[in-house]
Structures are given as structure tokens and as C-alpha cells.
The first five atom37 places (N, CA, C, CB, O) and aatype in JSON, in Angstrom:
{
  "aatype": [20, 20, 20, 20, 20, 20, 20, 20, 20, 20, 20, 20, 20, 20, 20, 20, 20, 20, 20, 20, 20, 20, 20, 20, 20, 20, 20, 20, 20, 20, 20, 20, 20, 20, 20, 20, 20, 20, 20, 20, 20, 20, 20, 20, 20, 20, 20, 20, 20, 20, 20, 20, 20, 20, 20, 20, 20, 20, 20, 20, 20, 20, 20, 20, 20, 20, 20, 20, 20, 20, 20, 20, 20, 20, 20, 20, 20, 20, 20, 20, 20, 20, 20, 20, 20, 20, 20, 20, 20, 20, 20, 20, 20, 20, 20, 20, 20, 20],
  "atom_mask": [
    [1, 1, 1, 1, 1],
    [1, 1, 1, 1, 1],
    [1, 1, 1, 1, 1],
    [1, 1, 1, 1, 1],
    [1, 1, 1, 1, 1],
    [1, 1, 1, 1, 1],
    [1, 1, 1, 1, 1],
    [1, 1, 1, 1, 1],
    [1, 1, 1, 1, 1],
    [1, 1, 1, 1, 1],
    [1, 1, 1, 1, 1],
    [1, 1, 1, 1, 1],
    [1, 1, 1, 1, 1],
    [1, 1, 1, 1, 1],
    [1, 1, 1, 1, 1],
    [1, 1, 1, 1, 1],
    [1, 1, 1, 1, 1],
    [1, 1, 1, 1, 1],
    [1, 1, 1, 1, 1],
    [1, 1, 1, 1, 1],
    [1, 1, 1, 1, 1],
    [1, 1, 1, 1, 1],
    [1, 1, 1, 1, 1],
    [1, 1, 1, 1, 1],
    [1, 1, 1, 1, 1],
    [1, 1, 1, 1, 1],
    [1, 1, 1, 1, 1],
    [1, 1, 1, 1, 1],
    [1, 1, 1, 1, 1],
    [1, 1, 1, 1, 1],
    [1, 1, 1, 1, 1],
    [1, 1, 1, 1, 1],
    [1, 1, 1, 1, 1],
    [1, 1, 1, 1, 1],
    [1, 1, 1, 1, 1],
    [1, 1, 1, 1, 1],
    [1, 1, 1, 1, 1],
    [1, 1, 1, 1, 1],
    [1, 1, 1, 1, 1],
    [1, 1, 1, 1, 1],
    [1, 1, 1, 1, 1],
    [1, 1, 1, 1, 1],
    [1, 1, 1, 1, 1],
    [1, 1, 1, 1, 1],
    [1, 1, 1, 1, 1],
    [1, 1, 1, 1, 1],
    [1, 1, 1, 1, 1],
    [1, 1, 1, 1, 1],
    [1, 1, 1, 1, 1],
    [1, 1, 1, 1, 1],
    [1, 1, 1, 1, 1],
    [1, 1, 1, 1, 1],
    [1, 1, 1, 1, 1],
    [1, 1, 1, 1, 1],
    [1, 1, 1, 1, 1],
    [1, 1, 1, 1, 1],
    [1, 1, 1, 1, 1],
    [1, 1, 1, 1, 1],
    [1, 1, 1, 1, 1],
    [1, 1, 1, 1, 1],
    [1, 1, 1, 1, 1],
    [1, 1, 1, 1, 1],
    [1, 1, 1, 1, 1],
    [1, 1, 1, 1, 1],
    [1, 1, 1, 1, 1],
    [1, 1, 1, 1, 1],
    [1, 1, 1, 1, 1],
    [1, 1, 1, 1, 1],
    [1, 1, 1, 1, 1],
    [1, 1, 1, 1, 1],
    [1, 1, 1, 1, 1],
    [1, 1, 1, 1, 1],
    [1, 1, 1, 1, 1],
    [1, 1, 1, 1, 1],
    [1, 1, 1, 1, 1],
    [1, 1, 1, 1, 1],
    [1, 1, 1, 1, 1],
    [1, 1, 1, 1, 1],
    [1, 1, 1, 1, 1],
    [1, 1, 1, 1, 1],
    [1, 1, 1, 1, 1],
    [1, 1, 1, 1, 1],
    [1, 1, 1, 1, 1],
    [1, 1, 1, 1, 1],
    [1, 1, 1, 1, 1],
    [1, 1, 1, 1, 1],
    [1, 1, 1, 1, 1],
    [1, 1, 1, 1, 1],
    [1, 1, 1, 1, 1],
    [1, 1, 1, 1, 1],
    [1, 1, 1, 1, 1],
    [1, 1, 1, 1, 1],
    [1, 1, 1, 1, 1],
    [1, 1, 1, 1, 1],
    [1, 1, 1, 1, 1],
    [1, 1, 1, 1, 1],
    [1, 1, 1, 1, 1],
    [1, 1, 1, 1, 1]
  ],
  "atom_positions": [
    [[14.96, 11.43, -6.59], [15.33, 12.76, -6.18], [16.48, 12.65, -5.2], [14.14, 13.51, -5.57], [16.46, 11.83, -4.29]],
    [[17.49, 13.48, -5.4], [18.66, 13.46, -4.54], [18.53, 14.54, -3.49], [19.95, 13.66, -5.36], [18.13, 15.67, -3.78]],
    [[18.87, 14.19, -2.26], [18.82, 15.15, -1.17], [20.16, 15.85, -1.08], [18.47, 14.47, 0.18], [21.21, 15.21, -1.0]],
    [[20.11, 17.18, -1.09], [21.33, 17.97, -1.07], [21.74, 18.2, 0.38], [21.12, 19.33, -1.8], [21.02, 18.85, 1.15]],
    [[22.9, 17.66, 0.75], [23.4, 17.81, 2.11], [24.41, 18.95, 2.24], [24.04, 16.52, 2.57], [25.07, 19.07, 3.27]],
    [[24.53, 19.77, 1.21], [25.54, 20.83, 1.25], [25.14, 21.98, 2.17], [25.79, 21.35, -0.15], [26.0, 22.72, 2.63]],
    [[23.87, 22.13, 2.45], [23.41, 23.21, 3.33], [23.3, 22.64, 4.73], [22.04, 23.8, 2.86], [22.5, 21.74, 5.0]],
    [[24.1, 23.16, 5.61], [24.12, 22.69, 7.0], [23.47, 23.75, 7.88], [25.58, 22.4, 7.48], [23.7, 24.94, 7.68]],
    [[22.65, 23.34, 8.85], [22.03, 24.33, 9.73], [23.07, 24.98, 10.61], [20.94, 23.68, 10.59], [24.02, 24.34, 11.05]],
    [[22.88, 26.25, 10.87], [23.8, 26.98, 11.74], [23.55, 26.56, 13.17], [23.63, 28.52, 11.58], [22.4, 26.44, 13.6]],
    [[24.61, 26.33, 13.9], [24.46, 25.94, 15.3], [24.43, 27.19, 16.16], [25.6, 25.0, 15.76], [25.16, 28.14, 15.9]],
    [[23.59, 27.19, 17.16], [23.5, 28.32, 18.07], [22.78, 29.52, 17.52], [24.85, 28.71, 18.48], [22.79, 30.58, 18.14]],
    [[22.15, 29.39, 16.36], [21.44, 30.53, 15.8], [20.07, 30.64, 16.43], [21.32, 30.41, 14.28], [19.58, 29.71, 17.07]],
    [[19.45, 31.77, 16.26], [18.14, 31.99, 16.85], [17.05, 31.88, 15.8], [18.08, 33.36, 17.52], [16.15, 32.72, 15.74]],
    [[17.11, 30.84, 14.96], [16.09, 30.61, 13.95], [14.87, 30.02, 14.63], [16.61, 29.66, 12.82], [15.0, 29.05, 15.38]],
    [[13.66, 30.57, 14.39], [12.48, 30.03, 15.04], [12.21, 28.59, 14.59], [11.27, 30.91, 14.75], [12.53, 28.21, 13.47]],
    [[11.62, 27.81, 15.48], [11.34, 26.4, 15.19], [10.3, 26.24, 14.1], [10.87, 25.69, 16.44], [10.36, 25.27, 13.34]],
    [[9.36, 27.16, 13.98], [8.34, 27.09, 12.94], [8.47, 28.28, 12.04], [6.93, 27.02, 13.54], [8.92, 29.35, 12.46]],
    [[8.08, 28.1, 10.81], [8.14, 29.18, 9.85], [6.74, 29.64, 9.53], [8.88, 28.75, 8.57], [5.8, 28.85, 9.54]],
    [[6.6, 30.9, 9.26], [5.3, 31.45, 8.89], [4.98, 31.04, 7.47], [5.29, 32.99, 9.03], [5.85, 31.04, 6.6]],
    [[3.75, 30.68, 7.23], [3.31, 30.29, 5.89], [2.72, 31.46, 5.13], [2.29, 29.17, 5.98], [2.21, 31.3, 4.03]],
    [[2.79, 32.62, 5.7], [2.21, 33.78, 5.05], [0.84, 34.04, 5.63], [2.14, 33.58, 3.54], [0.42, 33.38, 6.58]],
    [[0.13, 35.01, 5.06], [-1.18, 35.36, 5.61], [-2.18, 34.23, 5.4], [-1.7, 36.66, 4.96], [-2.16, 33.53, 4.39]],
    [[-3.05, 34.08, 6.38], [-4.11, 33.09, 6.29], [-5.13, 33.58, 5.27], [-4.77, 32.83, 7.68], [-5.39, 34.78, 5.19]],
    [[-5.74, 32.65, 4.49], [-6.74, 33.08, 3.51], [-7.99, 33.61, 4.2], [-7.11, 31.92, 2.57], [-8.36, 33.16, 5.29]],
    [[-8.63, 34.55, 3.56], [-9.86, 35.12, 4.1], [-10.97, 34.08, 4.07], [-10.29, 36.37, 3.3], [-10.87, 33.09, 3.33]],
    [[-12.01, 34.28, 4.85], [-13.1, 33.3, 4.96], [-13.76, 33.04, 3.61], [-14.14, 33.78, 5.96], [-14.16, 31.91, 3.34]],
    [[-13.88, 34.03, 2.77], [-14.53, 33.86, 1.47], [-13.57, 33.46, 0.36], [-15.22, 35.12, 1.09], [-14.0, 33.33, -0.78]],
    [[-12.32, 33.27, 0.67], [-11.3, 32.94, -0.32], [-11.61, 31.59, -0.95], [-9.9, 32.93, 0.32], [-12.07, 30.69, -0.26]],
    [[-11.36, 31.45, -2.25], [-11.65, 30.21, -2.97], [-10.87, 29.03, -2.41], [-11.35, 30.38, -4.45], [-11.38, 27.92, -2.35]],
    [[-9.63, 29.27, -2.02], [-8.81, 28.18, -1.49], [-9.37, 27.62, -0.2], [-7.38, 28.65, -1.26], [-9.44, 26.4, -0.02]],
    [[-9.79, 28.49, 0.7], [-10.29, 28.02, 1.99], [-11.62, 27.3, 1.85], [-10.43, 29.18, 2.96], [-11.85, 26.3, 2.53]],
    [[-12.49, 27.78, 0.98], [-13.79, 27.11, 0.81], [-13.63, 25.81, 0.04], [-14.78, 28.03, 0.1], [-14.38, 24.86, 0.29]],
    [[-12.69, 25.73, -0.89], [-12.48, 24.49, -1.64], [-11.92, 23.4, -0.74], [-11.53, 24.74, -2.82], [-12.26, 22.23, -0.9]],
    [[-11.06, 23.77, 0.2], [-10.48, 22.78, 1.09], [-11.53, 22.21, 2.03], [-9.35, 23.39, 1.89], [-11.42, 21.05, 2.43]],
    [[-12.53, 22.98, 2.39], [-13.55, 22.53, 3.32], [-14.71, 21.85, 2.61], [-14.06, 23.7, 4.14], [-15.53, 21.21, 3.27]],
    [[-14.81, 21.97, 1.3], [-15.93, 21.42, 0.55], [-15.62, 20.0, 0.1], [-16.26, 22.31, -0.67], [-14.89, 19.79, -0.86]],
    [[-16.18, 19.02, 0.81], [-15.96, 17.62, 0.48], [-17.3, 16.99, 0.16], [-15.25, 16.87, 1.63], [-18.26, 17.12, 0.93]],
    [[-17.38, 16.32, -0.97], [-18.63, 15.66, -1.36], [-18.34, 14.23, -1.77], [-19.33, 16.43, -2.53], [-17.35, 13.94, -2.44]],
    [[-19.22, 13.33, -1.36], [-19.09, 11.93, -1.75], [-19.86, 11.7, -3.03], [-19.6, 10.99, -0.63], [-20.88, 12.35, -3.28]],
    [[-19.38, 10.77, -3.84], [-20.08, 10.46, -5.08], [-21.38, 9.73, -4.77], [-19.19, 9.6, -6.0], [-21.59, 9.26, -3.65]],
    [[-22.24, 9.66, -5.74], [-23.51, 8.96, -5.58], [-23.33, 7.49, -5.28], [-24.35, 9.13, -6.81], [-24.09, 6.91, -4.51]],
    [[-22.32, 6.88, -5.89], [-22.06, 5.45, -5.67], [-21.65, 5.19, -4.23], [-20.97, 4.95, -6.63], [-22.11, 4.22, -3.63]],
    [[-20.81, 6.04, -3.67], [-20.39, 5.83, -2.29], [-21.57, 5.95, -1.34], [-19.29, 6.81, -1.9], [-21.64, 5.23, -0.34]],
    [[-22.5, 6.86, -1.63], [-23.69, 7.0, -0.81], [-24.57, 5.75, -0.9], [-24.48, 8.23, -1.22], [-25.14, 5.31, 0.09]],
    [[-24.67, 5.19, -2.11], [-25.47, 3.98, -2.31], [-24.86, 2.8, -1.57], [-25.59, 3.66, -3.8], [-25.58, 2.01, -0.95]],
    [[-23.55, 2.66, -1.62], [-22.88, 1.56, -0.94], [-23.09, 1.69, 0.56], [-21.37, 1.54, -1.27], [-23.4, 0.71, 1.24]],
    [[-22.93, 2.89, 1.08], [-23.1, 3.11, 2.51], [-24.54, 2.79, 2.93], [-22.75, 4.56, 2.88], [-24.76, 2.18, 3.97]],
    [[-25.51, 3.21, 2.12], [-26.92, 2.99, 2.44], [-27.29, 1.51, 2.37], [-27.8, 3.79, 1.5], [-28.1, 1.04, 3.16]],
    [[-26.7, 0.79, 1.43], [-27.06, -0.62, 1.26], [-26.4, -1.51, 2.3], [-26.68, -1.09, -0.12], [-26.84, -2.64, 2.52]],
    [[-25.35, -1.02, 2.93], [-24.65, -1.82, 3.94], [-23.72, -2.84, 3.32], [-25.65, -2.52, 4.82], [-23.12, -3.64, 4.03]],
    [[-23.58, -2.81, 1.99], [-22.7, -3.76, 1.32], [-21.27, -3.22, 1.34], [-23.17, -4.01, -0.13], [-21.02, -2.08, 1.71]],
    [[-20.38, -4.06, 0.94], [-18.98, -3.68, 0.9], [-18.15, -4.9, 1.22], [-18.67, -2.53, 1.87], [-18.6, -6.04, 1.06]],
    [[-16.96, -4.67, 1.66], [-16.08, -5.77, 2.01], [-16.6, -6.45, 3.27], [-14.63, -5.27, 2.22], [-16.88, -5.79, 4.27]],
    [[-16.73, -7.78, 3.22], [-17.17, -8.48, 4.42], [-16.1, -8.41, 5.5], [-17.51, -9.96, 4.09], [-14.91, -8.51, 5.21]],
    [[-16.52, -8.24, 6.73], [-15.59, -8.13, 7.84], [-15.74, -9.35, 8.72], [-15.82, -6.83, 8.65], [-16.83, -9.65, 9.21]],
    [[-14.64, -10.06, 8.92], [-14.63, -11.24, 9.77], [-14.08, -10.83, 11.13], [-13.78, -12.4, 9.14], [-12.87, -10.83, 11.35]],
    [[-14.98, -10.49, 12.04], [-14.59, -9.99, 13.35], [-13.78, -11.03, 14.13], [-15.81, -9.58, 14.15], [-12.86, -10.67, 14.86]],
    [[-14.12, -12.3, 13.98], [-13.39, -13.35, 14.69], [-11.95, -13.41, 14.21], [-14.08, -14.72, 14.5], [-11.03, -13.56, 15.01]],
    [[-11.75, -13.3, 12.9], [-10.39, -13.34, 12.34], [-9.59, -12.13, 12.79], [-10.44, -13.41, 10.8], [-8.4, -12.25, 13.08]],
    [[-10.23, -10.98, 12.84], [-9.55, -9.77, 13.3], [-9.11, -9.94, 14.75], [-10.48, -8.53, 13.16], [-8.0, -9.55, 15.12]],
    [[-9.97, -10.51, 15.57], [-9.62, -10.75, 16.98], [-8.44, -11.71, 17.1], [-10.83, -11.31, 17.75], [-7.55, -11.52, 17.92]],
    [[-8.44, -12.76, 16.26], [-7.32, -13.72, 16.27], [-6.0, -13.03, 15.93], [-7.58, -14.88, 15.26], [-4.98, -13.26, 16.57]],
    [[-6.04, -12.17, 14.91], [-4.82, -11.48, 14.47], [-4.35, -10.52, 15.56], [-5.07, -10.71, 13.15], [-3.15, -10.45, 15.84]],
    [[-5.27, -9.78, 16.17], [-4.9, -8.87, 17.26], [-4.25, -9.62, 18.41], [-6.14, -8.1, 17.76], [-3.24, -9.18, 18.96]],
    [[-4.83, -10.77, 18.77], [-4.29, -11.58, 19.86], [-2.89, -12.08, 19.51], [-5.23, -12.77, 20.15], [-1.99, -12.02, 20.34]],
    [[-2.72, -12.56, 18.28], [-1.41, -13.07, 17.85], [-0.36, -11.96, 17.87], [-1.5, -13.67, 16.44], [0.78, -12.19, 18.27]],
    [[-0.74, -10.75, 17.45], [0.2, -9.62, 17.47], [0.58, -9.29, 18.9], [-0.43, -8.38, 16.78], [1.76, -9.1, 19.21]],
    [[-0.41, -9.23, 19.79], [-0.11, -8.87, 21.18], [0.74, -9.92, 21.88], [-1.41, -8.66, 21.95], [1.5, -9.59, 22.79]],
    [[0.63, -11.18, 21.46], [1.42, -12.25, 22.06], [2.75, -12.46, 21.36], [0.63, -13.54, 22.04], [3.57, -13.27, 21.8]],
    [[2.98, -11.71, 20.27], [4.26, -11.81, 19.56], [4.4, -13.05, 18.7], [5.37, -11.77, 20.54], [5.52, -13.43, 18.36]],
    [[3.3, -13.69, 18.34], [3.38, -14.9, 17.52], [2.81, -14.7, 16.12], [2.65, -16.04, 18.22], [2.62, -15.67, 15.38]],
    [[2.54, -13.47, 15.75], [2.04, -13.17, 14.41], [3.21, -13.14, 13.44], [1.27, -11.82, 14.4], [4.18, -12.4, 13.65]],
    [[3.14, -13.92, 12.39], [4.2, -13.92, 11.38], [3.64, -13.49, 10.04], [4.85, -15.33, 11.27], [2.46, -13.69, 9.74]],
    [[4.49, -12.91, 9.25], [4.1, -12.43, 7.92], [4.78, -13.32, 6.89], [4.47, -10.93, 7.72], [5.99, -13.53, 6.94]],
    [[4.0, -13.82, 5.95], [4.52, -14.65, 4.88], [4.86, -13.75, 3.7], [3.5, -15.76, 4.47], [4.02, -13.5, 2.84]],
    [[6.09, -13.26, 3.67], [6.51, -12.31, 2.63], [6.42, -12.92, 1.24], [7.95, -11.85, 2.89], [6.11, -12.21, 0.27]],
    [[6.67, -14.21, 1.12], [6.6, -14.88, -0.19], [5.19, -14.86, -0.76], [7.08, -16.31, -0.07], [5.0, -14.59, -1.94]],
    [[4.2, -15.13, 0.09], [2.81, -15.12, -0.37], [2.37, -13.71, -0.76], [1.88, -15.68, 0.73], [1.67, -13.52, -1.75]],
    [[2.8, -12.73, 0.02], [2.46, -11.34, -0.29], [3.08, -10.95, -1.63], [2.94, -10.39, 0.83], [2.43, -10.33, -2.47]],
    [[4.34, -11.31, -1.83], [5.02, -10.97, -3.08], [4.35, -11.66, -4.27], [6.51, -11.38, -3.01], [4.16, -11.04, -5.32]],
    [[3.98, -12.94, -4.11], [3.32, -13.67, -5.19], [2.0, -13.01, -5.59], [3.06, -15.12, -4.79], [1.71, -12.86, -6.77]],
    [[1.22, -12.62, -4.6], [-0.07, -11.98, -4.88], [0.12, -10.6, -5.49], [-0.9, -11.87, -3.6], [-0.65, -10.19, -6.36]],
    [[1.13, -9.88, -5.04], [1.41, -8.56, -5.61], [1.81, -8.68, -7.08], [2.53, -7.86, -4.82], [1.34, -7.9, -7.92]],
    [[2.66, -9.64, -7.39], [3.09, -9.86, -8.78], [1.9, -10.28, -9.62], [4.2, -10.93, -8.85], [1.75, -9.82, -10.76]],
    [[1.04, -11.15, -9.09], [-0.14, -11.6, -9.81], [-1.07, -10.43, -10.12], [-0.89, -12.66, -9.0], [-1.58, -10.32, -11.24]],
    [[-1.28, -9.57, -9.15], [-2.14, -8.4, -9.35], [-1.53, -7.46, -10.39], [-2.35, -7.65, -8.02], [-2.25, -6.92, -11.23]],
    [[-0.23, -7.27, -10.33], [0.45, -6.4, -11.31], [0.31, -6.98, -12.72], [1.94, -6.24, -10.95], [0.06, -6.23, -13.67]],
    [[0.46, -8.3, -12.86], [0.28, -8.93, -14.18], [-1.13, -8.73, -14.7], [0.6, -10.43, -14.1], [-1.33, -8.43, -15.88]],
    [[-2.12, -8.9, -13.83], [-3.51, -8.7, -14.24], [-3.74, -7.28, -14.71], [-4.47, -9.03, -13.09], [-4.42, -7.06, -15.72]],
    [[-3.18, -6.3, -14.0], [-3.34, -4.91, -14.39], [-2.68, -4.63, -15.74], [-2.76, -4.0, -13.33], [-3.24, -3.93, -16.58]],
    [[-1.49, -5.18, -15.94], [-0.78, -4.98, -17.21], [-1.57, -5.61, -18.35], [0.65, -5.58, -17.14], [-1.72, -5.01, -19.41]],
    [[-2.06, -6.83, -18.14], [-2.84, -7.51, -19.17], [-4.12, -6.75, -19.49], [-3.17, -8.94, -18.74], [-4.52, -6.67, -20.65]],
    [[-4.78, -6.2, -18.49], [-5.99, -5.43, -18.7], [-5.7, -4.18, -19.52], [-6.62, -5.05, -17.36], [-6.47, -3.84, -20.43]],
    [[-4.6, -3.5, -19.21], [-4.23, -2.28, -19.95], [-3.88, -2.6, -21.39], [-3.03, -1.58, -19.27], [-4.2, -1.82, -22.29]],
    [[-3.23, -3.75, -21.64], [-2.83, -4.13, -22.98], [-4.05, -4.49, -23.84], [-1.85, -5.29, -22.94], [-4.04, -4.27, -25.05]],
    [[-5.08, -5.05, -23.22], [-6.27, -5.46, -23.96], [-7.16, -4.29, -24.31], [-7.06, -6.47, -23.17], [-7.94, -4.37, -25.26]],
    [[-7.07, -3.18, -23.56], [-7.95, -2.05, -23.85], [-7.35, -1.07, -24.81], [-8.32, -1.34, -22.6], [-7.97, -0.07, -25.14]]
  ]
}
């Protein structure tokens, strides 16, 4: 998408900093109730209840935080790129097989 720079803001104008979005939806409006209605799937509830999920290595997290605060944390861009490419290949191969 190209950003059009042909429209320049007027200098010294009295345009308000915020724009009105129009009238607020009524309390019973479908849009307002749909935005507030959030439900988790059954699987997410089961995972939360079982306590399973990604293992968290608190010691490793502390090491990384310390390294960042001391300015000695380095990122291996090559390893990240290799893993990203590997994951992309796996996804492509999975899609081709199905």
C-alpha cells in the first residue's frame, strides 16, 4: 500500500486533536455486546485446569533478564533465520501433502 503524501495538514488551523467517532452504541446494541462477549474454547479451559502447557524455565528467564540489563545479551540472527526457514518449509510440506 502506498502512502499518499499529497495532502498536507494546514498549519495554524484550529482542527481538534481528536475526531469524533460518531454516537456511542446503546447498551443493548449488538456491536457493544459482541465486543464484550469473550468465551474461551473447551480445550483452553482444559489446558488451564490441567496446568500443562509450555514448560517455563525460570532460571533461564532470569539469566536472560540479567544479560539484557548488563548489555551483554546478543541475538544470533543466523540461527533465528535458519529456524524460521525450517518452520516455513515444514508448513509448506504439510500443506502440499494434504
